[in-house]
Structures are given as structure tokens and as C-alpha cells.
Backbone as CSV, one residue per row, in Angstrom:
resi,resn,N_x,N_y,N_z,CA_x,CA_y,CA_z,C_x,C_y,C_z
1,MET,34.302,0.890,20.586,33.560,-0.077,21.389,32.067,0.030,21.099
2,LYS,31.386,-1.105,21.235,29.941,-1.131,21.036,29.220,-1.026,22.374
3,CYS,27.962,-0.598,22.293,27.121,-0.523,23.473,25.843,-1.303,23.221
4,VAL,25.423,-2.058,24.216,24.139,-2.758,24.160,23.191,-2.053,25.122
5,LEU,22.086,-1.566,24.592,21.108,-0.843,25.405,19.877,-1.723,25.601
6,TYR,19.562,-2.012,26.863,18.421,-2.870,27.184,17.213,-2.024,27.581
7,ILE,16.068,-2.322,26.952,14.814,-1.626,27.252,13.835,-2.656,27.827
8,HIS,13.505,-2.526,29.090,12.658,-3.520,29.750,11.182,-3.344,29.381
9,GLY,10.390,-4.352,29.736,8.958,-4.311,29.492,8.204,-3.829,30.714
10,LYS,6.874,-3.945,30.684,6.040,-3.509,31.799,6.363,-4.336,33.044
11,GLY,6.614,-3.632,34.147,6.944,-4.319,35.391,8.390,-4.757,35.473
12,GLY,9.162,-4.511,34.419,10.570,-4.898,34.404,11.452,-3.815,34.992
13,ALA,12.754,-3.988,34.850,13.706,-3.031,35.406,14.976,-2.997,34.576
14,ALA,15.645,-1.870,34.636,16.894,-1.700,33.887,17.944,-2.713,34.322
15,ALA,17.870,-3.144,35.584,18.865,-4.084,36.119,18.827,-5.433,35.419
16,GLU,17.764,-5.717,34.683,17.681,-6.979,33.939,18.774,-7.096,32.893
17,CYS,19.415,-5.986,32.582,20.488,-5.993,31.575,21.670,-6.851,32.020
18,GLU,21.774,-7.123,33.322,22.892,-7.919,33.831,22.944,-9.299,33.179
19,PHE,21.773,-9.849,32.849,21.724,-11.175,32.222,22.473,-11.198,30.892
20,TYR,22.472,-10.068,30.199,23.015,-10.032,28.837,24.513,-9.726,28.777
21,LYS,25.089,-9.314,29.863,26.505,-8.936,29.846,27.424,-10.069,29.392
22,PRO,27.236,-11.309,29.872,28.123,-12.393,29.402,27.931,-12.733,27.927
23,LEU,26.808,-12.317,27.347,26.528,-12.631,25.941,27.165,-11.636,24.988
24,PHE,27.612,-10.513,25.519,28.191,-9.468,24.671,29.525,-9.015,25.261
25,GLU,30.468,-9.944,25.279,31.796,-9.638,25.794,32.445,-8.551,24.945
26,GLY,33.096,-7.626,25.603,33.747,-6.535,24.887,32.831,-5.365,24.624
27,CYS,31.569,-5.489,25.029,30.599,-4.396,24.862,30.166,-3.877,26.227
28,ASP,29.838,-2.621,26.294,29.200,-2.093,27.489,27.710,-2.389,27.393
29,VAL,27.153,-2.995,28.420,25.732,-3.343,28.435,25.056,-2.536,29.532
30,ILE,24.098,-1.717,29.151,23.423,-0.869,30.135,21.914,-0.968,29.954
31,GLY,21.185,-0.676,30.996,19.735,-0.681,30.942,19.200,0.727,31.105
32,LEU,18.123,1.022,30.403,17.505,2.344,30.499,16.347,2.302,31.487
33,ASP,16.423,3.105,32.507,15.355,3.199,33.506,14.425,4.335,33.104
34,TYR,13.572,4.068,32.109,12.716,5.141,31.607,11.632,5.499,32.625
35,LYS,11.161,6.744,32.559,10.269,7.290,33.584,8.822,7.431,33.122
36,THR,8.570,7.279,31.836,7.224,7.469,31.307,6.700,6.137,30.772
37,PHE,5.449,6.144,30.266,4.909,4.877,29.774,3.904,5.081,28.643
38,THR,4.248,5.987,27.737,3.463,6.145,26.509,4.440,6.108,25.343
39,PRO,3.993,5.687,24.165,4.925,5.581,23.031,5.559,6.910,22.647
40,TRP,4.826,8.016,22.805,5.409,9.308,22.422,6.405,9.817,23.475
41,GLN,6.119,9.566,24.757,7.043,10.032,25.791,8.232,9.089,25.968
42,THR,7.936,7.794,26.094,9.017,6.829,26.284,9.864,6.721,25.024
43,GLY,9.215,6.825,23.865,9.972,6.836,22.618,10.974,7.976,22.592
44,ALA,10.562,9.126,23.089,11.466,10.287,23.146,12.612,10.035,24.114
45,GLU,12.322,9.371,25.242,13.380,9.047,26.210,14.415,8.111,25.580
46,ILE,13.920,7.113,24.878,14.825,6.135,24.248,15.672,6.806,23.179
47,ARG,15.058,7.634,22.376,15.801,8.329,21.317,16.885,9.225,21.912
48,GLU,16.536,9.934,22.969,17.513,10.820,23.617,18.703,10.023,24.140
49,GLU,18.413,8.854,24.725,19.489,8.012,25.253,20.373,7.480,24.124
50,VAL,19.766,7.054,23.043,20.530,6.529,21.911,21.413,7.624,21.305
51,LEU,20.871,8.802,21.155,21.656,9.918,20.613,22.837,10.255,21.522
52,SER,22.620,10.159,22.818,23.699,10.412,23.766,24.776,9.332,23.668
53,LEU,24.348,8.081,23.550,25.303,6.969,23.457,26.084,7.003,22.147
54,LYS,25.449,7.514,21.090,26.118,7.592,19.795,27.370,8.466,19.854
55,LYS,27.428,9.362,20.805,28.596,10.241,20.953,29.774,9.509,21.583
56,LYS,29.477,8.365,22.239,30.515,7.650,22.978,30.912,6.324,22.335
57,TYR,29.995,5.726,21.562,30.226,4.384,21.050,30.152,4.345,19.528
58,GLU,30.894,3.391,18.945,30.916,3.277,17.486,29.614,2.705,16.950
59,SER,28.937,1.870,17.735,27.639,1.347,17.309,26.834,0.906,18.528
60,ILE,25.522,0.789,18.319,24.609,0.457,19.413,23.718,-0.707,19.007
61,ILE,23.576,-1.653,19.904,22.673,-2.789,19.732,21.546,-2.640,20.750
62,ILE,20.327,-2.842,20.305,19.165,-2.736,21.190,18.663,-4.122,21.567
63,ILE,18.369,-4.318,22.845,17.616,-5.485,23.295,16.377,-4.932,23.975
64,ALA,15.212,-5.310,23.503,13.984,-4.741,24.060,12.961,-5.837,24.321
65,ASN,12.290,-5.715,25.437,11.357,-6.732,25.903,9.918,-6.242,25.839
66,SER,9.043,-7.011,25.208,7.603,-6.765,25.211,7.245,-5.350,24.752
67,ILE,6.609,-4.576,25.618,6.208,-3.226,25.239,7.423,-2.323,25.057
68,GLY,8.560,-2.735,25.631,9.792,-1.979,25.416,10.168,-1.957,23.941
69,ALA,9.905,-3.075,23.241,10.154,-3.127,21.799,9.206,-2.185,21.068
70,PHE,7.955,-2.144,21.511,6.977,-1.230,20.917,7.425,0.216,21.081
71,PHE,7.920,0.550,22.256,8.413,1.913,22.491,9.601,2.224,21.573
72,CYS,10.493,1.239,21.395,11.654,1.448,20.520,11.223,1.761,19.094
73,MET,10.168,1.068,18.650,9.694,1.277,17.282,8.932,2.588,17.126
74,ASN,8.753,3.288,18.230,8.154,4.613,18.197,9.174,5.695,18.566
75,ALA,10.449,5.313,18.555,11.502,6.243,18.967,12.284,6.822,17.798
76,GLY,12.054,6.301,16.593,12.782,6.810,15.436,14.276,6.546,15.516
77,ILE,14.650,5.355,16.006,16.075,5.049,16.203,16.596,3.981,15.248
78,ASP,15.736,3.451,14.380,16.178,2.333,13.546,17.348,2.693,12.648
79,GLY,17.497,3.964,12.308,18.624,4.386,11.489,19.863,4.712,12.306
80,LEU,19.755,4.586,13.622,20.859,4.963,14.506,21.549,3.759,15.141
81,ILE,20.962,2.569,14.985,21.494,1.394,15.665,22.025,0.358,14.674
82,GLU,22.832,-0.555,15.191,23.390,-1.632,14.354,22.350,-2.716,14.106
83,LYS,21.681,-3.133,15.177,20.647,-4.160,15.079,19.870,-4.206,16.383
84,ALA,18.801,-5.021,16.383,17.973,-5.131,17.578,17.583,-6.580,17.831
85,TYR,17.452,-6.906,19.097,16.876,-8.170,19.532,15.582,-7.834,20.260
86,PHE,14.451,-8.302,19.748,13.159,-8.060,20.365,12.664,-9.365,20.997
87,ILE,12.341,-9.301,22.270,11.828,-10.462,22.992,10.338,-10.252,23.247
88,SER,9.507,-11.135,22.711,8.043,-11.021,22.828,7.557,-9.613,22.468
89,PRO,7.951,-9.095,21.314,7.596,-7.703,20.981,6.103,-7.503,20.755
90,VAL,5.585,-6.412,21.279,4.186,-6.055,21.041,4.122,-5.383,19.675
91,VAL,3.637,-6.112,18.696,3.563,-5.595,17.325,2.113,-5.388,16.881
92,ASN,1.192,-5.592,17.816,-0.234,-5.505,17.504,-0.965,-4.658,18.552
93,MET,-0.415,-3.495,18.859,-0.925,-2.702,19.975,-2.396,-2.318,19.821
94,GLU,-2.824,-1.938,18.618,-4.229,-1.558,18.452,-5.151,-2.735,18.786
95,LYS,-4.840,-3.910,18.282,-5.671,-5.076,18.574,-5.629,-5.418,20.056
96,LEU,-4.483,-5.192,20.676,-4.341,-5.454,22.109,-5.252,-4.524,22.913
97,ILE,-5.265,-3.259,22.528,-6.119,-2.281,23.221,-7.597,-2.604,23.003
98,LEU,-7.950,-2.920,21.773,-9.349,-3.246,21.478,-9.799,-4.491,22.247
99,GLY,-8.889,-5.432,22.420,-9.202,-6.616,23.213,-9.447,-6.269,24.667
100,MET,-8.633,-5.366,25.206,-8.829,-4.917,26.584,-10.165,-4.197,26.738
101,MET,-10.547,-3.440,25.712,-11.833,-2.735,25.749,-12.994,-3.717,25.773
102,ARG,-12.895,-4.768,24.974,-13.957,-5.767,24.957,-14.080,-6.466,26.306
103,GLN,-12.948,-6.795,26.895,-12.952,-7.458,28.196,-13.553,-6.572,29.282
104,SER,-13.382,-5.263,29.130,-13.899,-4.315,30.125,-15.270,-3.762,29.744
105,ASN,-15.821,-4.257,28.620,-17.124,-3.770,28.135,-17.127,-2.254,27.940
106,VAL,-16.060,-1.756,27.354,-15.926,-0.320,27.069,-16.000,-0.117,25.560
107,THR,-16.885,0.750,25.121,-17.011,1.041,23.696,-16.077,2.189,23.326
108,GLU,-15.850,2.359,22.033,-15.008,3.468,21.583,-15.646,4.809,21.925
109,ASP,-16.956,4.882,21.779,-17.656,6.137,22.100,-17.483,6.491,23.574
110,GLU,-17.575,5.487,24.438,-17.408,5.740,25.873,-15.989,6.193,26.191
111,LEU,-15.017,5.528,25.573,-13.626,5.893,25.830,-13.327,7.278,25.297
112,LYS,-13.872,7.609,24.139,-13.661,8.929,23.551,-14.251,10.010,24.432
113,GLU,-15.432,9.732,24.992,-16.117,10.725,25.827,-15.386,10.959,27.151
114,LYS,-14.945,9.878,27.795,-14.327,10.010,29.116,-12.818,10.228,29.054
115,GLY,-12.199,9.870,27.944,-10.761,10.075,27.794,-9.932,8.956,28.383
116,VAL,-10.181,8.644,29.655,-9.448,7.581,30.344,-10.430,6.744,31.158
117,ILE,-10.369,5.429,30.974,-11.172,4.494,31.765,-10.237,3.395,32.243
118,GLY,-9.911,3.419,33.526,-8.952,2.450,34.060,-7.604,2.590,33.369
119,ASP,-7.129,1.494,32.775,-5.843,1.521,32.054,-6.011,1.924,30.593
120,LEU,-7.240,2.178,30.167,-7.517,2.519,28.777,-7.479,4.025,28.563
121,SER,-6.889,4.428,27.447,-6.750,5.851,27.128,-7.122,6.097,25.668
122,TRP,-8.020,7.034,25.454,-8.411,7.402,24.088,-7.230,8.027,23.342
123,GLU,-6.459,8.838,24.047,-5.296,9.483,23.433,-4.290,8.427,22.966
124,TYR,-4.101,7.399,23.772,-3.164,6.323,23.445,-3.640,5.567,22.200
125,LEU,-4.929,5.224,22.171,-5.489,4.495,21.033,-5.371,5.314,19.755
126,CYS,-5.668,6.598,19.845,-5.564,7.462,18.663,-4.122,7.553,18.174
127,TYR,-3.177,7.651,19.102,-1.769,7.735,18.728,-1.343,6.472,17.968
128,VAL,-1.741,5.328,18.491,-1.372,4.056,17.857,-1.926,3.989,16.435
129,ARG,-3.150,4.430,16.257,-3.765,4.394,14.933,-3.117,5.383,13.975
130,GLU,-2.694,6.499,14.495,-2.108,7.549,13.650,-0.624,7.340,13.383
131,HIS,-0.001,6.426,14.118,1.437,6.177,13.967,1.700,4.688,13.783
132,PRO,1.402,4.142,12.611,1.699,2.724,12.361,3.199,2.467,12.499
133,LEU,3.531,1.269,12.931,4.931,0.947,13.182,5.780,1.058,11.919
134,LYS,6.900,1.759,12.054,7.885,1.874,10.981,9.225,1.433,11.562
135,TRP,9.811,0.430,10.943,11.041,-0.133,11.512,11.893,-0.716,10.399
136,ASP,13.165,-0.302,10.349,14.010,-0.721,9.242,15.391,-1.157,9.707
137,ALA,15.513,-1.551,10.975,16.809,-2.015,11.479,16.875,-3.534,11.426
138,PRO,18.063,-4.114,11.201,18.197,-5.572,11.265,17.712,-6.071,12.623
139,THR,16.786,-7.015,12.620,16.122,-7.404,13.869,16.007,-8.918,14.005
140,HIS,16.194,-9.374,15.229,16.046,-10.786,15.567,14.986,-10.875,16.662
141,ILE,13.951,-11.683,16.426,12.822,-11.776,17.347,12.849,-13.107,18.082
142,ILE,12.685,-13.045,19.394,12.602,-14.237,20.239,11.184,-14.282,20.803
143,TYR,10.503,-15.392,20.573,9.060,-15.441,20.821,8.659,-16.770,21.455
144,GLY,7.676,-16.725,22.337,7.176,-17.929,22.991,5.940,-18.474,22.291
145,GLU,5.918,-19.764,22.039,4.820,-20.399,21.315,3.464,-20.137,21.967
146,ASN,3.436,-20.035,23.299,2.176,-19.862,24.018,1.949,-18.420,24.473
147,ASP,2.479,-17.482,23.726,2.279,-16.059,24.033,0.795,-15.723,23.874
148,ILE,0.156,-15.258,24.965,-1.282,-14.954,24.903,-1.552,-13.488,24.594
149,LEU,-0.512,-12.668,24.532,-0.691,-11.246,24.222,-0.469,-10.946,22.749
150,VAL,0.516,-11.587,22.170,0.861,-11.333,20.771,0.706,-12.639,19.980
151,PRO,-0.321,-12.753,19.140,-0.535,-13.981,18.370,0.643,-14.283,17.439
152,TYR,0.889,-15.559,17.230,1.985,-15.962,16.348,1.829,-15.361,14.954
153,GLU,0.596,-15.327,14.449,0.353,-14.789,13.109,0.822,-13.336,13.002
154,ALA,0.628,-12.579,14.092,1.016,-11.163,14.084,2.530,-11.004,14.070
155,VAL,3.214,-11.766,14.917,4.671,-11.626,14.982,5.328,-12.203,13.731
156,LYS,4.746,-13.265,13.180,5.276,-13.858,11.947,5.134,-12.875,10.788
157,ALA,3.964,-12.222,10.700,3.744,-11.239,9.633,4.708,-10.072,9.772
158,PHE,4.935,-9.633,11.010,5.887,-8.542,11.249,7.286,-8.958,10.816
159,ALA,7.693,-10.155,11.193,9.035,-10.639,10.851,9.221,-10.706,9.341
160,GLU,8.208,-11.203,8.638,8.299,-11.311,7.184,8.336,-9.932,6.528
161,LYS,7.527,-9.021,7.018,7.473,-7.673,6.441,8.782,-6.927,6.626
162,HIS,9.411,-7.125,7.776,10.615,-6.360,8.107,11.899,-7.163,7.944
163,GLY,11.792,-8.375,7.399,12.989,-9.177,7.165,13.701,-9.600,8.431
164,ALA,12.957,-9.794,9.515,13.556,-10.176,10.795,13.631,-11.691,10.923
165,SER,14.648,-12.168,11.616,14.709,-13.598,11.930,13.793,-13.836,13.125
166,LEU,13.215,-15.035,13.195,12.241,-15.353,14.240,12.600,-16.681,14.893
167,TYR,12.877,-16.640,16.208,13.183,-17.838,16.973,12.004,-18.108,17.905
168,VAL,11.353,-19.253,17.726,10.160,-19.582,18.501,10.468,-20.695,19.494
169,MET,10.202,-20.432,20.766,10.401,-21.444,21.801,9.119,-22.241,21.993
170,LYS,9.190,-23.533,21.789,8.037,-24.387,22.017,7.661,-24.355,23.490
171,GLY,6.398,-24.068,23.757,5.927,-23.991,25.137,6.288,-22.701,25.834
172,GLY,6.969,-21.796,25.142,7.365,-20.528,25.752,6.184,-19.602,25.967
173,GLU,6.352,-18.650,26.881,5.299,-17.694,27.215,5.690,-16.289,26.774
174,HIS,4.782,-15.340,26.979,5.108,-13.946,26.676,6.224,-13.466,27.607
175,TRP,6.121,-13.832,28.864,7.125,-13.429,29.850,8.175,-14.526,29.984
176,PHE,9.360,-14.275,29.446,10.464,-15.213,29.580,11.099,-15.000,30.958
177,HIS,11.014,-16.014,31.827,11.554,-15.813,33.176,12.126,-17.077,33.811
178,THR,11.696,-18.262,33.372,12.240,-19.488,33.962,13.661,-19.726,33.451
179,ASP,14.384,-20.612,34.123,15.755,-20.919,33.695,15.770,-21.433,32.260
180,GLU,14.803,-22.288,31.933,14.729,-22.843,30.588,14.457,-21.759,29.553
181,GLN,13.563,-20.842,29.882,13.220,-19.762,28.957,14.386,-18.790,28.777
182,MET,15.071,-18.475,29.864,16.212,-17.562,29.766,17.358,-18.215,28.996
183,ASP,17.482,-19.537,29.123,18.508,-20.244,28.356,18.183,-20.204,26.866
184,PHE,16.892,-20.230,26.537,16.496,-20.129,25.129,16.879,-18.760,24.572
185,ILE,16.694,-17.708,25.368,17.116,-16.374,24.940,18.620,-16.362,24.694
186,ARG,19.355,-16.919,25.642,20.818,-16.943,25.515,21.241,-17.659,24.239
187,ARG,20.661,-18.835,24.005,21.048,-19.629,22.823,20.608,-18.949,21.527
188,SER,19.472,-18.277,21.561,18.993,-17.593,20.353,19.907,-16.434,19.979
189,ILE,20.358,-15.694,20.973,21.266,-14.578,20.702,22.615,-15.091,20.218
190,MET,23.128,-16.115,20.880,24.421,-16.664,20.472,24.331,-17.310,19.096
191,LYS,23.146,-17.843,18.762,22.963,-18.532,17.490,23.101,-17.594,16.302
192,ASN,23.007,-16.289,16.545,23.135,-15.337,15.450,24.514,-15.380,14.813
193,ASN,25.499,-15.915,15.545,26.855,-16.013,15.004,27.153,-17.411,14.470
194,ILE,26.118,-18.257,14.414,26.270,-19.581,13.838,25.875,-19.516,12.364
195,ALA,26.721,-20.042,11.504,26.447,-20.016,10.064,25.302,-20.968,9.727
196,TYR,24.791,-20.856,8.521,23.716,-21.751,8.083,24.119,-23.214,8.265
197,CYS,25.393,-23.517,8.034,25.888,-24.893,8.087,26.171,-25.375,9.498
198,GLY,26.127,-24.463,10.488,26.380,-24.852,11.866,27.752,-24.460,12.388
199,LEU,28.650,-24.075,11.494,29.972,-23.635,11.944,29.861,-22.315,12.703
200,ASP,30.726,-22.125,13.679,30.721,-20.909,14.498,31.573,-19.841,13.823
201,CYS,30.915,-18.794,13.327,31.635,-17.739,12.609,32.687,-17.054,13.488
202,GLU,32.466,-17.027,14.796,33.404,-16.341,15.681,34.750,-17.054,15.767
203,LYS,34.783,-18.302,15.304,36.040,-19.058,15.308,36.758,-18.984,13.965
204,CYS,36.119,-18.357,12.975,36.705,-18.240,11.640,37.740,-17.130,11.623
205,GLU,38.902,-17.424,11.056,39.975,-16.418,11.059,39.634,-15.202,10.203
206,ALA,38.807,-15.377,9.185,38.384,-14.224,8.381,37.520,-13.293,9.226
207,TYR,36.651,-13.870,10.033,35.803,-13.100,10.939,36.666,-12.389,11.981
208,ILE,37.610,-13.127,12.563,38.484,-12.561,13.596,39.314,-11.415,13.026
209,ALA,39.848,-11.607,11.812,40.651,-10.559,11.169,39.816,-9.307,10.930
210,THR,38.548,-9.507,10.561,37.661,-8.370,10.298,37.354,-7.625,11.583
211,LYS,36.977,-8.369,12.633,36.610,-7.745,13.901,37.775,-6.996,14.530
212,ASN,38.996,-7.542,14.354,40.179,-6.923,14.963,40.945,-6.031,13.994
213,ASN,40.432,-5.948,12.742,41.122,-5.191,11.695,42.603,-5.588,11.645
214,ASP,42.828,-6.884,11.597,44.176,-7.467,11.663,44.658,-7.790,10.243
215,ASN,45.459,-6.903,9.680,45.929,-7.084,8.301,46.906,-8.250,8.167
216,ALA,47.672,-8.489,9.213,48.607,-9.620,9.163,47.834,-10.937,9.076
217,LEU,46.756,-11.036,9.831,45.933,-12.246,9.783,45.220,-12.348,8.439
218,ARG,44.808,-11.236,7.869,44.195,-11.251,6.531,45.159,-11.847,5.506
219,GLN,46.415,-11.434,5.574,47.418,-11.943,4.631,47.625,-13.452,4.822
220,LYS,47.657,-13.886,6.080,47.843,-15.302,6.381,46.673,-16.127,5.831
221,VAL,45.456,-15.657,6.071,44.270,-16.383,5.622,44.202,-16.405,4.100
222,ALA,44.493,-15.275,3.468,44.445,-15.195,2.003,45.418,-16.190,1.379
223,LYS,46.616,-16.281,1.942,47.634,-17.211,1.430,47.170,-18.661,1.599
224,LEU,46.665,-18.985,2.784,46.223,-20.347,3.063,45.047,-20.743,2.175
225,TRP,44.065,-19.876,2.079,42.887,-20.187,1.271,43.221,-20.282,-0.214
226,SER,44.179,-19.476,-0.667,44.609,-19.550,-2.070,45.215,-20.912,-2.365
227,GLU,46.053,-21.397,-1.426,46.709,-22.688,-1.609,45.701,-23.843,-1.536
228,LEU,44.746,-23.755,-0.610,43.761,-24.824,-0.431,42.782,-24.922,-1.593
229,ASN,42.446,-23.774,-2.179,41.414,-23.740,-3.208,41.954,-23.608,-4.633
230,GLY,43.255,-23.383,-4.758,43.852,-23.275,-6.087,43.395,-22.057,-6.862
231,VAL,43.023,-20.990,-6.140,42.619,-19.734,-6.774,43.334,-18.582,-6.087
232,SER,43.295,-17.431,-6.728,43.959,-16.261,-6.153,43.009,-15.523,-5.214
233,ILE,43.344,-15.535,-3.939,42.563,-14.809,-2.935,43.466,-13.763,-2.305
234,THR,43.056,-12.520,-2.369,43.876,-11.421,-1.876,43.413,-10.973,-0.490
235,PRO,44.292,-10.363,0.294,43.939,-9.948,1.660,42.708,-9.039,1.731
236,ASP,42.495,-8.225,0.688,41.338,-7.327,0.736,40.014,-8.082,0.637
237,MET,40.074,-9.360,0.255,38.859,-10.185,0.196,38.517,-10.780,1.569
238,ILE,39.461,-10.700,2.495,39.260,-11.314,3.811,38.587,-10.304,4.738
239,ASN,37.325,-10.116,4.498,36.488,-9.244,5.333,35.126,-9.906,5.460
240,CYS,34.734,-10.243,6.681,33.452,-10.934,6.866,32.901,-10.673,8.265
241,GLU,31.654,-10.226,8.302,30.964,-9.967,9.575,30.215,-11.208,10.061
242,GLY,30.220,-12.260,9.263,29.505,-13.470,9.651,28.493,-13.878,8.601
243,CYS,28.285,-15.172,8.457,27.411,-15.739,7.427,26.003,-15.151,7.450
244,ARG,25.391,-15.073,8.651,23.997,-14.622,8.742,23.863,-13.220,9.303
245,ALA,24.990,-12.596,9.623,24.958,-11.235,10.157,24.895,-10.227,9.013
246,ASP,24.465,-9.026,9.334,24.466,-7.964,8.344,25.891,-7.459,8.169
247,GLY,26.205,-7.025,6.987,27.532,-6.477,6.751,28.316,-7.244,5.706
248,VAL,29.571,-6.880,5.549,30.438,-7.422,4.508,30.698,-8.915,4.720
249,LYS,30.927,-9.616,3.608,31.259,-11.035,3.653,32.348,-11.330,2.633
250,THR,33.020,-12.451,2.791,33.987,-12.857,1.783,33.217,-13.189,0.504
251,PRO,33.874,-13.106,-0.660,33.179,-13.428,-1.920,32.532,-14.810,-1.901
252,PHE,33.210,-15.783,-1.289,32.637,-17.127,-1.243,31.352,-17.145,-0.424
253,CYS,31.417,-16.573,0.785,30.237,-16.575,1.655,29.094,-15.760,1.045
254,GLU,29.439,-14.698,0.376,28.419,-13.804,-0.170,27.617,-14.454,-1.293
255,SER,28.294,-15.112,-2.225,27.565,-15.556,-3.409,27.880,-16.969,-3.903
256,LEU,28.912,-17.618,-3.376,29.300,-18.920,-3.905,28.912,-20.098,-3.014
257,CYS,28.656,-19.839,-1.745,28.334,-20.926,-0.831,26.923,-21.456,-1.108
258,ARG,26.819,-22.699,-1.552,25.517,-23.292,-1.887,24.634,-23.450,-0.645
259,ILE,25.256,-23.700,0.500,24.493,-23.892,1.734,23.809,-22.586,2.139
260,ARG,24.560,-21.501,2.093,23.991,-20.194,2.468,22.902,-19.785,1.488
261,GLN,23.132,-19.990,0.201,22.141,-19.615,-0.805,20.850,-20.413,-0.615
262,CYS,20.975,-21.679,-0.239,19.797,-22.522,-0.005,19.025,-22.023,1.214
263,GLY,19.755,-21.701,2.275,19.113,-21.198,3.482,18.385,-19.890,3.252
264,LEU,19.005,-18.998,2.495,18.381,-17.715,2.173,17.110,-17.926,1.347
265,GLU,17.203,-18.811,0.357,16.068,-19.064,-0.524,14.881,-19.635,0.244
266,LYS,15.164,-20.532,1.192,14.093,-21.170,1.955,13.697,-20.383,3.199
267,LYS,14.410,-19.267,3.433,14.127,-18.374,4.569,14.263,-19.100,5.905
268,TYR,15.289,-19.971,5.996,15.580,-20.657,7.245,16.520,-19.794,8.090
269,ASN,16.464,-19.968,9.406,17.447,-19.319,10.266,18.802,-20.006,10.085
270,THR,18.777,-21.335,10.114,19.958,-22.155,9.819,19.453,-23.453,9.183
271,CYS,20.381,-24.305,8.793,19.995,-25.605,8.249,19.291,-26.456,9.300
272,GLY,19.411,-26.071,10.564,18.726,-26.782,11.635,17.216,-26.713,11.516
273,ASP,16.705,-25.763,10.723,15.260,-25.641,10.527,14.745,-26.610,9.462
274,CYS,15.656,-27.242,8.757,15.279,-28.088,7.612,15.074,-29.543,8.037
275,ALA,13.970,-30.129,7.587,13.660,-31.518,7.920,14.651,-32.493,7.277
276,GLN,15.367,-32.040,6.242,16.307,-32.902,5.529,17.752,-32.707,6.003
277,LEU,17.907,-32.114,7.177,19.239,-31.769,7.680,20.246,-32.913,7.551
278,GLU,19.944,-34.063,8.107,20.938,-35.129,8.186,21.050,-35.957,6.909
279,SER,20.180,-35.679,5.943,20.287,-36.391,4.662,20.696,-35.458,3.529
280,CYS,20.938,-34.189,3.856,21.251,-33.183,2.837,22.676,-33.338,2.311
281,GLU,22.799,-33.362,1.008,24.113,-33.493,0.372,24.933,-32.215,0.539
282,LYS,24.252,-31.066,0.533,24.982,-29.788,0.598,25.714,-29.619,1.924
283,VAL,24.992,-29.794,3.016,25.590,-29.555,4.330,26.232,-30.822,4.908
284,GLY,25.996,-31.959,4.259,26.476,-33.232,4.778,27.963,-33.305,5.031
285,MET,28.769,-32.762,4.104,30.221,-32.821,4.244,30.691,-32.117,5.511
286,ILE,29.973,-31.093,5.916,30.368,-30.331,7.105,29.937,-31.040,8.375
287,ILE,28.664,-31.407,8.474,28.185,-31.982,9.732,28.721,-33.394,9.980
288,LYS,29.125,-34.079,8.915,29.694,-35.415,9.102,31.111,-35.336,9.666
289,ASN,31.780,-34.225,9.418,33.167,-34.069,9.871,33.315,-33.053,10.990
290,ASN,32.197,-32.531,11.469,32.271,-31.523,12.523,31.082,-31.702,13.463
291,ALA,31.308,-32.416,14.554,30.235,-32.713,15.508,29.669,-31.440,16.129
292,GLU,30.529,-30.446,16.321,30.075,-29.189,16.928,29.068,-28.484,16.022
293,ALA,29.302,-28.549,14.707,28.387,-27.897,13.767,26.999,-28.531,13.843
294,LEU,26.956,-29.848,13.881,25.673,-30.554,13.983,24.986,-30.231,15.303
295,ASP,25.773,-30.177,16.364,25.213,-29.849,17.679,24.637,-28.436,17.693
296,ASN,25.336,-27.497,17.044,24.847,-26.118,16.967,23.505,-26.052,16.235
297,LEU,23.370,-26.844,15.207,22.133,-26.827,14.413,20.970,-27.484,15.132
298,LYS,21.255,-28.369,16.054,20.187,-29.079,16.772,19.768,-28.367,18.047
299,LYS,20.496,-27.341,18.461,20.148,-26.644,19.695,18.862,-25.873,19.546
């Protein structure tokens, strides 16, 4: 079984994990009620929790909000988890601190001399400078267009550097809390299982056979696909974690699908990001015959 670990942001609570339970059926979803609030202390708390969960679960998915994502990236857990969903992640902490200093008319010399001035800490600033973010886990970022804490340029640069997918809500804020904003989070997370073409990977029998390790279904799919395509497809080829997910894929999805290759080349999340969606010859055959696929791409 998998576990989803939720790390809340400033002013948040572990109980916020309840929102995510319907999105991860078959997984245990828990929230961490951390007790500290520095990257070195909270990072240690998160790492300890992940190491403990690793003894009970086959894999762990992280959902982290705002500064909670920053703490995760200071926990040394990227090699221990399956993937992460970061909501409004703080990826520019040094600039954020320097901005707070300017607003408070506090110089670096003053902060260094006094150590702590209000919410500002010299030790915290030094730690951030001495520990640049290192992160190598598959990551999906959910971000609000009107985020006043983390500039779009910063989160976009982070996403590009770390190969993360980026879902931007028009008119969204740093704090996702309205019904509309929470629905965007829900759709963004669910969209991770939507293929580039709009088809739902969770409904694909190859995906189902892989998730359930169902050899009988693998044999059935291999036989059917062999007959439909006029080629030899063997049951061992029927292994797929999903078109856009990390992990194994069928030979066709991995290297032969023109739609997926186009999406990868253009660095789109799905074909829904493309201005030529409804006139595209590649994806046209699918969306013309599958209304659900087109609807998925337009969400």
C-alpha cells in the first residue's frame, strides 16, 4: 500500500489532509503535525516521519503547501519518495527574507549584530544561503497566477531546472482556499493520470493490469492488441504506469506514440496546452471520437 504524507504551510494544520483522501483512493493519507519552524529542525522532523513510514508502506507520495514544500526540500527525502505535489512552493526563500528586511528597514549588518529582529533571523538567512535547494524527486507544482510571495519567474525556473510539471491557475493566489481554488488543486492532481491525448490512463487495461499485477489481464490485452495492430505483442510488454507518470510504459507509449513525443518535445503538460488542439492532425482522431478526452484536455 502507498502512503500520502501532507505537509501544511504556515498557519495550516495536519487535518487539511482530509481534502486529499478522496483523490488517493487505496492510499493512506496522513498529515504531519510538525512542532518546529526552521528548515533544519522541521526538515529533520519530516525526514524522520518519512523514514518511519518507509517501514510500513511500499511507497510514499508527498503533498506540501507553501513553506511546507521548502521544508521538504531541506529534509533530504527526495530519494525516499515516489513523487511530490507542491502547492505554492516557496522556492525563493533568500529573496523572500531580503524583501522582508527591506520592508522592515533592517540591514544585514543590523540583523547580524542582533541575531533576531521580529520574525527575521540571521541564523535562518545564513542557513538558506549555505544550503541551496537540492531536489531530485518527480514533482508536480500547483501555482496561483497572482501569488505575491513567489514570483512566477522563480517557480517557472525551478520547474524547468528540476523537470517538474507546472499547473498555473489564472487569478489564483498563494493561499489556495476558496472552493474554486481547491477544485483547481483537485483537477490538477487528477490530471496527472490523463494522457497527453486526453484519454484517462486509469481506464486503460494495460494500466490496470500493471497496478494490480494481473497476469491474466496482461495476456488478454496482449492478445487483443496483437489482433488489432497486426503485430506480435507479448504479455511482458503490458506494463504501464501511465503516459505522463514516471515509471515503465508499453513500447508504444514509450517511443512510438507521436502525440506523446510531440508533447514531450514541446514541454506541454497535455495537448490541452496547445493552441492548435482542435486542428491538430495527431490528436484529432482521438478527440473527434472521444468527447471525454477533449473534455479532459479543456479542464
